[in-house]
SEKEGU-446801 format. One record per residue: x, y, z of N, C-alpha, C in turn; residue number from 1; residue in one letter. Coordinates in steps of 0.02 Angstrom, whole numbers, always signed. Atoms other than C-alpha are relative to their C-alpha. Example, Ala and Ser with C-alpha at 12.3 -4.5 7.8 and 13.67 -1.06 7.14 Angstrom:
<sites>
n.x,n.y,n.z,ca.x,ca.y,ca.z,c.x,c.y,c.z,pos,code
+45,-59,+0,+615,-225,+390,+45,+60,+0,1,A
-42,-59,-3,+684,-53,+357,-39,+55,+37,2,S
</sites>
This chain:
<sites>
n.x,n.y,n.z,ca.x,ca.y,ca.z,c.x,c.y,c.z,pos,code
+40,-56,+12,+3,-1,-8,+46,+56,+3,1,M
-42,-66,+1,+138,+117,+43,+37,+14,-72,2,K
-37,-3,+62,+222,+87,-131,-56,+39,-42,3,K
+51,-24,+43,+49,+128,-209,+1,+78,-6,4,I
+10,-75,-17,+27,+296,-109,+82,+39,-28,5,I
-56,-42,+25,+213,+356,-163,+11,+0,-66,6,I
+1,-17,+67,+189,+320,-337,-52,+54,-18,7,L
+59,-43,-4,+25,+412,-328,+37,+66,+8,8,I
-22,-66,-11,+119,+560,-264,+60,+26,-40,9,L
-36,-13,+43,+248,+553,-379,-28,+26,-63,10,I
+30,-20,+58,+138,+552,-521,-37,+68,-1,11,L
+27,-65,-3,+36,+700,-460,+46,+52,-2,12,N
-43,-65,-10,+198,+805,-436,+17,+13,-80,13,I
-15,-12,+79,+236,+771,-625,-54,+30,-35,14,Y
+61,-24,+46,+62,+814,-683,-8,+69,+30,15,S
+34,-72,-20,+40,+971,-582,+11,+51,-44,16,C
-15,-56,+52,+38,+1124,-685,-32,+77,+21,17,S
+26,-55,-26,+10,+1306,-661,+2,+50,-74,18,K
+5,-40,+49,-54,+1431,-783,-14,+76,+21,19,T
+2,-67,-16,-41,+1621,-783,-25,+47,-68,20,E
+14,-38,+52,-141,+1738,-902,+7,+57,-10,21,D
-22,-57,+13,-51,+1884,-946,-14,+35,-61,22,E
+14,-32,+73,-129,+1928,-1118,-15,+69,+8,23,T
-3,-86,-12,-171,+2099,-1048,+45,+47,+2,24,N
-58,-58,-7,-16,+2161,-1019,+19,+26,-53,25,N
-39,-28,+61,+63,+2284,-1126,+75,+5,+7,26,I
-67,-4,-6,+243,+2284,-1168,+16,+75,-16,27,C
-19,-72,+16,+318,+2463,-1152,+61,+19,-7,28,L
-74,-1,+11,+509,+2433,-1166,+23,-77,-8,29,S
-30,+63,+2,+632,+2303,-1217,-43,-63,-26,30,N
+41,+51,+32,+496,+2205,-1322,+30,-38,-54,31,C
-24,+46,+60,+507,+2057,-1434,-63,+1,-27,32,T
+56,-7,+49,+391,+2051,-1584,-17,-63,-32,33,I
+32,+72,+50,+276,+1911,-1653,-27,+47,-48,34,L
+26,-39,+68,+239,+1958,-1830,+6,-60,-53,35,K
+10,+47,+44,+185,+1861,-1974,-63,+20,-51,36,G
+60,-20,+41,+57,+1836,-2105,-19,-69,-29,37,K
+49,+56,+38,-74,+1711,-2181,-12,+19,-68,38,F
+31,-10,+69,-100,+1695,-2359,-30,-59,-37,39,I
+31,+54,+40,-195,+1590,-2489,+14,+6,-59,40,T
-31,+1,+79,-177,+1571,-2679,-4,+59,-15,41,T
-26,-64,+36,-97,+1715,-2778,+24,+42,+61,42,N
-37,-32,-46,-21,+1774,-2607,-69,+49,+36,43,N
+51,-25,-28,-195,+1841,-2555,-8,-20,+81,44,V
+4,+10,-88,-202,+1875,-2352,-53,-20,+24,45,G
+53,+38,-49,-322,+1789,-2238,-24,+41,+49,46,I
+24,-36,-67,-414,+1889,-2115,-36,-46,+51,47,E
+34,+21,-67,-473,+1828,-1944,+20,-67,+18,48,G
-48,+60,-31,-339,+1686,-1904,+11,+17,+65,49,I
-15,-18,-80,-322,+1694,-1711,+76,-36,+11,50,K
-66,+18,-27,-141,+1690,-1649,+5,+16,+68,51,V
-13,-6,-76,-83,+1660,-1477,+69,-36,+18,52,S
-69,+10,-29,+81,+1654,-1393,+2,-11,+71,53,L
-4,+29,-67,+132,+1567,-1231,+84,-26,+17,54,S
-60,+29,-25,+278,+1512,-1135,-8,-64,+45,55,Y
+5,+68,-47,+288,+1330,-1062,+59,-24,+19,56,Q
-55,+36,-21,+420,+1268,-949,+0,-73,-4,57,S
+11,+50,+8,+466,+1099,-941,+0,-32,+77,58,S
+8,+23,-85,+415,+1000,-772,+45,-45,+14,59,A
-30,+45,-23,+531,+919,-668,-11,-24,+76,60,T
+17,+16,-65,+532,+822,-510,-18,+48,+60,61,L
+0,-49,-54,+470,+931,-377,-10,+62,-19,62,G
+27,-59,+26,+410,+1068,-485,-52,+4,-43,63,S
+48,-1,+40,+261,+1134,-581,+25,+6,-80,64,F
-3,-21,+58,+237,+1136,-765,-44,+74,-11,65,R
+31,-57,-2,+216,+1318,-796,-15,+29,-61,66,Y
+27,-28,+69,+120,+1400,-936,-12,+79,+13,67,T
+10,-60,+1,+128,+1584,-966,-39,+27,-71,68,R
+40,-25,+67,-8,+1651,-1087,+10,+76,-1,69,L
-28,-75,+3,+65,+1808,-1154,-43,+36,-50,70,I
+35,-66,+50,-25,+1873,-1320,-52,-38,-27,71,A
+35,+27,+49,-164,+1844,-1415,-27,+63,-53,72,E
+12,-42,+57,-202,+1927,-1582,-40,-32,-61,73,T
+34,+39,+67,-278,+1884,-1754,+20,+47,-62,74,Q
-28,-21,+51,-240,+1916,-1937,-42,+58,-20,75,T
+39,-61,+33,-303,+2088,-2019,-29,-14,-73,76,D
+37,-1,+59,-394,+2115,-2179,+61,-14,-55,77,E
-54,+6,+36,-215,+2097,-2260,+35,-59,+11,78,N
-35,+65,-19,-170,+1922,-2178,+53,+18,+51,79,G
-52,-9,-42,-50,+2002,-2060,-19,+9,+72,80,E
-1,-8,-69,-17,+1992,-1874,+51,+23,+33,81,F
-60,-39,-30,+86,+2094,-1759,-15,+6,+88,82,Y
-14,-11,-72,+111,+2092,-1569,+68,+2,+34,83,Q
-49,-6,-27,+234,+2162,-1457,-4,-32,+70,84,E
+10,+24,-59,+278,+2064,-1294,+74,-1,+37,85,F
-69,-3,-48,+403,+2056,-1144,+3,-69,+18,86,Y
-29,+81,-28,+516,+1893,-1110,+19,+17,+64,87,V
-25,+2,-80,+540,+1873,-922,+76,-23,-2,88,K
-57,+17,+3,+726,+1851,-870,+18,-78,-1,89,E
-5,+76,-20,+713,+1667,-824,-37,-39,-58,90,N
+31,+46,+64,+627,+1630,-1005,+64,+25,-63,91,E
-48,-34,+58,+783,+1717,-1098,+60,-52,-8,92,L
-55,+23,-3,+928,+1629,-1157,+0,-78,-12,93,G
-20,+79,+6,+1003,+1441,-1185,-9,-24,+73,94,E
+17,+37,-57,+976,+1416,-996,-81,-10,+16,95,T
+78,-3,-14,+784,+1437,-1004,-20,-58,+1,96,A
+18,+58,+9,+694,+1299,-963,-65,-21,-18,97,N
+73,-4,+27,+552,+1303,-1078,-2,+20,-76,98,G
+4,-27,+73,+496,+1356,-1249,-67,+51,-9,99,L
+62,-39,+30,+389,+1491,-1331,-30,-31,-48,100,F
+47,+41,+47,+236,+1412,-1423,-52,+59,-34,101,I
+45,-32,+35,+148,+1502,-1551,-51,-52,-39,102,V
+48,+40,+29,-26,+1430,-1596,-52,+40,-37,103,D
+50,-27,+29,-144,+1458,-1726,-64,-13,-12,104,F
+61,+29,+12,-329,+1439,-1751,-46,+24,-45,105,D
+31,-16,+68,-414,+1437,-1923,-64,-38,+8,106,D
+73,+19,-5,-577,+1368,-1854,-63,+39,-36,107,T
+50,-47,+25,-685,+1514,-1916,+2,+7,-75,108,N
-9,+3,+73,-628,+1486,-2094,-50,-60,-23,109,L
+43,+38,+21,-738,+1404,-2207,+48,-70,-26,110,D
-36,+55,+14,-678,+1213,-2228,-6,-22,-81,111,P
+18,+12,+81,-750,+1204,-2404,+43,+50,-43,112,N
-35,-54,+35,-640,+1353,-2464,+70,-18,+0,113,E
-67,-2,-6,-486,+1321,-2394,+31,-67,+29,114,Y
-26,+65,-29,-372,+1172,-2333,+32,+27,+67,115,I
-23,-14,-74,-361,+1186,-2145,+49,-35,+40,116,L
-41,+39,-36,-251,+1130,-2011,-38,-43,+56,117,S
+27,+49,-68,-280,+1009,-1861,-38,-52,+5,118,G
+44,+61,+10,-346,+860,-1910,-71,+2,-23,119,Y
+74,-15,+24,-505,+921,-1992,-18,-60,-36,120,R
+26,+50,+36,-621,+799,-2084,+47,-19,-76,121,I
-35,+38,+53,-523,+684,-2207,+75,+50,-20,122,E
-66,-49,+11,-363,+800,-2176,+46,-37,+50,123,T
-45,+22,-38,-207,+725,-2094,+62,+47,+5,124,T
-56,-52,-5,-99,+891,-2102,-2,+12,+74,125,A
-6,-18,-76,-43,+929,-1920,-28,+66,+9,126,P
+29,-79,-28,-106,+1076,-1813,+67,+48,-21,127,P
-57,-48,+12,+5,+1229,-1859,+9,+32,+63,128,L
-29,-23,-51,+110,+1273,-1714,+86,+23,-20,129,E
-68,-27,+11,+286,+1359,-1707,+35,-9,+79,130,A
-27,-3,-65,+414,+1336,-1555,+57,+36,-17,131,F
-59,-40,+2,+548,+1451,-1513,+28,+8,+58,132,Y
-26,-27,-52,+685,+1490,-1384,+30,+57,-21,133,S
-18,-72,+12,+727,+1674,-1371,+58,+18,+36,134,I
-63,-18,-33,+909,+1732,-1336,-1,+58,+7,135,N
-17,-51,+4,+892,+1909,-1367,-77,+40,+4,136,S
+70,-35,+1,+743,+2030,-1333,-29,+34,-51,137,R
+0,-55,+57,+761,+2135,-1495,-14,-62,-56,138,D
+9,+59,+42,+710,+1963,-1575,-70,+6,-40,139,T
+62,-6,+35,+573,+1958,-1708,-16,-74,-25,140,I
+17,+84,+4,+483,+1776,-1709,-52,+12,-51,141,I
+60,+3,+35,+349,+1728,-1837,+19,-29,-81,142,G
-15,+27,+76,+334,+1669,-2027,-58,+31,-34,143,N
+67,+4,+38,+222,+1671,-2171,-22,-56,-5,144,T
+12,+68,+0,+102,+1533,-2175,-58,+4,-62,145,Y
+41,+5,+41,+1,+1465,-2322,-47,-36,+14,146,Y
+69,+39,+8,-177,+1394,-2327,-30,+0,-71,147,L
+33,-10,+72,-214,+1344,-2507,-67,-1,-2,148,P
+66,+7,+8,-382,+1353,-2582,-1,-81,-13,149,K
+22,+70,+2,-469,+1191,-2586,-44,-20,-56,150,K
+38,+34,+50,-550,+1094,-2736,+7,-79,-2,151,T
+3,+70,-4,-578,+917,-2779,+3,-28,-75,152,N
-12,+21,+61,-521,+810,-2930,-30,-63,+9,153,I
+25,+60,+12,-594,+645,-2991,+68,-59,-9,154,T
-44,+55,+3,-485,+484,-2968,-44,-70,+2,155,V
+30,+71,+5,-530,+307,-3030,+45,-50,+12,156,N
-47,+51,-11,-451,+159,-2957,-49,-71,-16,157,L
+34,+44,+36,-491,+21,-3072,+31,-73,+10,158,N
-14,+63,+6,-486,-166,-3063,+32,-29,+55,159,N
-16,+13,-73,-469,-181,-2871,-17,-71,+10,160,F
+25,+67,-12,-468,-384,-2861,+65,-28,+53,161,I
-44,+20,-62,-380,-420,-2687,+20,-83,-6,162,P
-21,+55,+9,-279,-575,-2703,+24,-47,+89,163,L
-19,+13,-64,-230,-586,-2509,-39,+39,+54,164,K
+20,-40,-48,-304,-532,-2354,+37,+50,+21,165,E
-48,-71,-21,-248,-350,-2307,+26,+38,-85,166,G
-8,-30,+63,-217,-318,-2497,-54,+79,-10,167,D
+35,-65,+1,-282,-133,-2535,+42,+48,-59,168,N
-2,-48,+64,-281,+6,-2665,-21,+76,+25,169,F
+37,-68,-30,-286,+188,-2600,+65,+62,-28,170,N
-37,-56,+6,-211,+368,-2627,+10,+30,+49,171,I
-13,-72,-49,-152,+516,-2528,+21,+46,-48,172,A
-13,-56,+32,-134,+687,-2589,+47,+54,+39,173,T
-43,-35,-40,+10,+805,-2548,+4,+70,-38,174,F
+0,-69,+25,+21,+999,-2573,+22,+52,+50,175,Y
-32,-42,-37,+100,+1154,-2520,-40,+27,+61,176,P
+37,-23,-68,+39,+1206,-2336,+46,+16,+48,177,F
-35,-13,-60,+95,+1288,-2185,+57,+45,-4,178,G
-66,-50,-6,+257,+1385,-2151,+50,+2,-52,179,P
-37,-5,+51,+375,+1457,-2275,+70,-20,+30,180,N
-57,+40,-18,+526,+1347,-2262,+56,+12,-38,181,I
-44,-20,+51,+628,+1416,-2403,+4,-43,-66,182,G
-2,+57,+54,+636,+1251,-2512,-36,-66,+31,183,T
+22,+65,-6,+530,+1106,-2524,+12,-53,-60,184,N
-15,+32,+48,+598,+999,-2645,-40,-58,-36,185,N
+41,+47,+21,+477,+865,-2645,-66,+23,-40,186,F
+63,-45,+32,+334,+999,-2693,+25,+57,-56,187,L
-22,-63,+37,+446,+1120,-2794,-34,+48,+29,188,N
+26,-44,-39,+382,+1241,-2667,+41,+37,+57,189,S
-27,-26,-52,+432,+1362,-2539,-25,-5,+66,190,E
+39,+11,-60,+309,+1305,-2415,+3,-83,+25,191,Y
-11,+86,-18,+306,+1138,-2310,-60,-28,-40,192,A
+52,+33,+30,+188,+1003,-2356,-47,-25,+46,193,S
+55,+19,-26,+23,+962,-2309,-35,-76,-28,194,G
+23,+69,+39,-62,+786,-2344,-55,-22,+27,195,F
+77,+20,-23,-232,+698,-2338,-4,-68,-33,196,S
+18,+68,+31,-299,+520,-2376,+35,-59,+26,197,G
-34,+56,-19,-213,+366,-2368,-44,-63,+3,198,G
+31,+77,+11,-272,+176,-2341,-76,+6,+32,199,S
+76,+5,-43,-440,+226,-2219,-33,+55,-27,200,E
+43,-52,+18,-491,+369,-2320,-14,-11,-76,201,I
+6,-1,+57,-454,+376,-2500,+19,-65,-27,202,F
-21,+58,+21,-465,+192,-2553,-53,-35,-39,203,K
+35,+42,+37,-544,+65,-2664,-50,-49,+44,204,A
+64,+56,-33,-707,-22,-2598,-21,-36,-41,205,E
+25,+51,+32,-749,-117,-2743,+48,-19,-68,206,S
-38,+11,+53,-680,-174,-2908,+19,+66,-41,207,I
-11,-78,+17,-696,+5,-2982,-36,+47,+45,208,N
+20,-47,-57,-708,+153,-2858,+19,+66,-37,209,S
+4,-67,+28,-739,+332,-2913,+17,+50,+70,210,K
-20,-30,-58,-647,+452,-2779,+3,+72,-23,211,L
-10,-78,+21,-655,+642,-2763,+42,+26,+61,212,N
-43,-40,-49,-506,+687,-2654,+9,+75,-2,213,P
-16,-69,+6,-469,+859,-2610,+81,+11,-9,214,F
-65,-19,+16,-312,+943,-2673,+4,+84,-1,215,V
-23,-76,+3,-225,+1135,-2679,-19,+22,-67,216,A
+5,-34,+61,-301,+1243,-2813,+53,+38,-11,217,E
-57,-41,+47,-178,+1327,-2932,+73,-22,+20,218,N
-62,+24,-32,-41,+1219,-2864,+21,-77,-30,219,E
-9,+61,+15,+52,+1066,-2919,-2,-43,+70,220,E
+4,+42,-56,+4,+927,-2803,+32,-74,-22,221,N
-30,+61,+7,+82,+749,-2786,-67,-50,+12,222,I
+49,+62,-18,-47,+598,-2803,+45,-64,+17,223,I
-54,+44,-33,+42,+463,-2699,-54,-68,-16,224,K
+44,+53,+9,-43,+296,-2764,+34,-66,+31,225,V
-41,+57,-26,-5,+142,-2658,-52,-64,-14,226,T
+35,+65,+12,-47,-41,-2695,+39,-59,+47,227,K
-13,+56,-35,-42,-191,-2581,-20,-55,-43,228,R
+22,+58,+37,-49,-334,-2703,+39,-58,+9,229,K
-32,+81,-39,-27,-519,-2652,+52,+12,+56,230,N
-48,-17,-66,+52,-448,-2504,+57,+37,-9,231,G
-52,-37,+20,+177,-347,-2595,-23,+67,-6,232,V
+9,-73,-16,+180,-148,-2563,+36,+31,-48,233,V
-32,-42,+52,+219,-32,-2717,-18,+68,+12,234,T
+22,-61,+17,+200,+154,-2728,+28,+41,-44,235,T
-14,-55,+44,+200,+291,-2855,-14,+71,+14,236,E
+30,-68,-14,+197,+474,-2859,-5,+32,-60,237,N
+18,-27,+67,+117,+570,-2993,-6,+81,+21,238,F
+15,-75,-12,+129,+761,-3002,-55,+30,-46,239,T
+61,-38,+39,-23,+852,-3057,-4,+78,+12,240,V
+21,-92,-10,-57,+1050,-3080,-68,-5,-13,241,F
+78,+6,-5,-236,+1069,-3036,-5,+89,-9,242,V
+22,-73,+7,-299,+1245,-3113,-66,+7,+39,243,P
+75,-25,-30,-454,+1339,-3054,-44,-32,-51,244,M
+59,+35,+39,-618,+1260,-3114,+22,-58,-29,245,N
-31,+62,+19,-526,+1092,-3147,-57,-43,-26,246,N
+56,+46,+18,-615,+953,-3238,+50,-67,+3,247,T
-44,+44,+7,-468,+836,-3205,-36,-75,+35,248,I
+27,+70,-27,-501,+648,-3195,+56,-46,-15,249,E
-67,+57,-3,-358,+517,-3166,-30,-63,+3,250,L
+18,+68,-3,-354,+328,-3189,+56,-26,+16,251,N
-51,+43,-19,-253,+212,-3107,-31,-80,+14,252,Y
+21,+74,+7,-249,+20,-3121,+36,-46,+55,253,E
-16,+51,-46,-240,-114,-2989,+57,-43,-34,254,Y
</sites>
């Protein structure tokens, strides 16, 4: 019994947390800057995306996991966000026991118009978050983020006749999405990759299946075709440019 009680106490110590909301504080001097932009197709800004900044320390034995909510703002009519904030002394530099986290909330946008973040329906693109350590208060953190316009294409998966249990025939789509990373050789883009689909979503359900996966409009997308045939897995990537008002119909054979 004593061992169980000690274990419970240890778990409680590790799980304890403390949160302070300082989002109403105004930085008057020695400020650090949170700055960035959200855009969609043709570099058009996206208004109304919520942006929040917090500092989270790492929990250690005998200490709380501490979170300081620092700032909340949102993108303007040009898709830009800007907020000044103050970095405390114990949060500054390489010895700081934590990270600054920038979190983005795009849930007020139309999921039929944009490809959005955060494991939305039929989407496996990860939530948009950014992590920073700050060594100098005169730092500017942030980035340009891309949420592509959403459209659908038609994909026919033909002649799916499984030979073994577990055989399957499916596709996934990849498209420019998220932060500007400079060079994305996989997609020939300056932005990171988003992806959707796979074996549980865009898959053959019968001998001939017609699918309507979503892709990024006015962008080069990669259609990844995966086959598990007689227990052997093969994959192929096909690059497809999807224009506005597309009538694309693709055919793949099992």
